[in-house]
C-alpha positions as MATLAB code, in Angstrom:
seq = 'MDGSLSRMRGKADFRLMRELLGLPQEWIAKRVGVDARTVRNWESPRYFYPPKREAWDLVEGLWRRADAKAAGLVEIASSAARVARERGVEPAPLMLAYWRDAAQWAKAHPEDEDAGMWRIENAAARLAADRLHAMGLPVAIAYAEPEA';
ca = [
      50.918   12.553  -12.608;
      47.551   14.097  -13.392;
      47.133   15.756   -9.991;
      44.771   13.109   -8.656;
      46.145   11.596   -5.495;
      43.517    8.863   -5.438;
      44.388    7.111   -8.678;
      44.634    3.406   -7.783;
      44.038    4.012   -4.094;
      41.878    1.903   -1.865;
      39.914    1.969    1.348;
      42.976    1.929    3.592;
      44.475    4.867    1.678;
      41.313    6.874    2.250;
      41.330    6.112    5.966;
      45.022    6.911    6.286;
      44.601   10.305    4.628;
      41.476   11.096    6.640;
      43.184   10.196    9.907;
      46.416   12.029    9.042;
      44.306   15.124    8.478;
      42.565   14.572   11.813;
      39.121   14.419   10.218;
      36.428   12.393   11.984;
      34.219   10.147    9.871;
      31.223   12.259   10.919;
      32.899   15.412    9.558;
      33.487   13.769    6.173;
      29.955   12.355    6.117;
      28.344   15.730    6.750;
      30.277   17.393    3.936;
      29.544   14.772    1.298;
      25.919   14.171    2.254;
      26.076   10.670    3.697;
      25.865    9.284    7.208;
      28.899    8.337    9.294;
      28.102    4.640    8.887;
      28.598    4.993    5.133;
      32.062    6.459    5.693;
      32.888    3.593    8.076;
      31.762    1.141    5.373;
      33.922    2.890    2.765;
      36.920    2.222    4.995;
      36.005   -1.340    5.924;
      37.455   -4.227    3.906;
      34.243   -6.166    4.631;
      32.215   -3.967    2.289;
      32.636   -3.652   -1.458;
      31.763    0.014   -1.895;
      34.740    2.373   -2.077;
      34.643    6.040   -1.045;
      32.687    8.108   -3.522;
      34.518   10.541   -5.788;
      33.227   13.570   -3.875;
      34.762   12.217   -0.654;
      38.102   11.593   -2.366;
      38.028   15.094   -3.843;
      37.364   16.567   -0.405;
      40.136   14.641    1.352;
      42.638   15.200   -1.462;
      41.892   18.919   -1.588;
      42.394   19.257    2.145;
      45.572   17.174    1.930;
      46.940   19.491   -0.755;
      46.119   22.490    1.403;
      47.887   21.021    4.445;
      50.840   19.866    2.334;
      51.268   23.292    0.706;
      51.174   25.037    4.074;
      53.682   22.554    5.511;
      55.991   23.032    2.513;
      55.884   26.800    3.040;
      56.762   26.431    6.713;
      59.643   24.096    5.878;
      60.951   26.568    3.298;
      60.881   29.391    5.859;
      62.704   27.276    8.442;
      65.265   26.035    5.896;
      66.046   29.557    4.731;
      66.344   30.867    8.289;
      68.595   27.955    9.277;
      70.850   28.532    6.266;
      71.244   32.230    7.121;
      71.906   31.454   10.789;
      74.580   28.887    9.952;
      76.212   31.252    7.460;
      76.539   33.670   10.381;
      78.073   30.978   12.561;
      75.134   30.388   14.890;
      72.764   27.521   15.342;
      69.266   28.228   14.064;
      66.483   28.935   16.506;
      63.546   26.528   16.416;
      60.665   27.370   14.119;
      57.647   27.881   16.364;
      54.556   26.164   14.963;
      51.053   26.951   16.171;
      48.750   24.093   17.138;
      45.031   24.672   17.675;
      43.411   23.092   20.728;
      39.883   22.917   19.358;
      37.242   24.362   17.053;
      36.231   27.037   19.574;
      39.747   28.494   19.657;
      39.895   28.446   15.851;
      36.485   30.132   15.522;
      37.515   32.830   17.985;
      40.593   33.643   15.904;
      38.864   33.217   12.521;
      35.295   34.523   12.871;
      35.044   34.962    9.092;
      35.692   31.256    8.487;
      32.357   29.450    8.298;
      33.934   25.995    8.545;
      35.297   25.550   12.050;
      36.760   22.203   10.935;
      39.642   23.957    9.214;
      41.556   24.002   12.488;
      42.168   20.305   11.877;
      43.826   21.075    8.526;
      46.033   23.740   10.108;
      47.061   21.199   12.749;
      47.768   18.609   10.056;
      50.031   21.141    8.327;
      51.870   21.729   11.606;
      52.319   17.968   12.110;
      53.597   17.515    8.549;
      55.982   20.464    8.869;
      57.286   19.287   12.244;
      57.921   15.802   10.867;
      59.754   17.155    7.811;
      61.830   19.573    9.876;
      62.832   16.819   12.301;
      63.849   14.623    9.353;
      66.001   17.492    8.051;
      67.627   17.952   11.448;
      66.152   21.429   11.879;
      64.851   22.615   15.241;
      61.117   22.987   15.699;
      58.865   23.803   18.635;
      55.096   23.550   18.965;
      52.907   25.919   20.974;
      49.171   26.197   21.315;
      47.735   28.987   19.223;
      46.412   31.794   21.379;
      43.710   33.840   19.675;
      43.383   37.487   20.587;
      40.858   38.153   23.333;
];
C-alpha cells in the first residue's frame, strides 16, 4: 500500500472517517477553505463531486494520528497486562482520558492553536478502548481534568 488511505474510496468512506474522528462538517470546511454545504455535498450520493484531495489529506492525516496514538495505548496496556498475568494477578484497567470540550482542551494545551485537536485525542481513546475490549483487556474512561 502506498500510504494513501483514500485510494478507491468514496463519499461514504469520507463521511465515515470524518464521523469516527468526531469532526463536524463545518470544522472540515473551515480548514480546507470551503463552506459546510460543500462538505455536505461531498458526502451526499445525490451530487457528483467527491471530496477534494486536500480534504482527504486532512482526514487521513488526522486518522493516522488517532490510530498511532491508539496503537501506543494498546501496546502499553498489552505489556502491562502480560506482566500482571506473569505475576499471577489480573491486570488493572488502563485509564483513558476523554476530553469534554474544546475549552477543557485549550486550558490544558494553551500552546496548541487548533482547539479541534481534542476531537482527535477522543477518537484515539475510542479506538483504543474498542481494541482493548476486543482483546479482552480491561479499560476505563475518565474525563480529562486540566490543571487549574
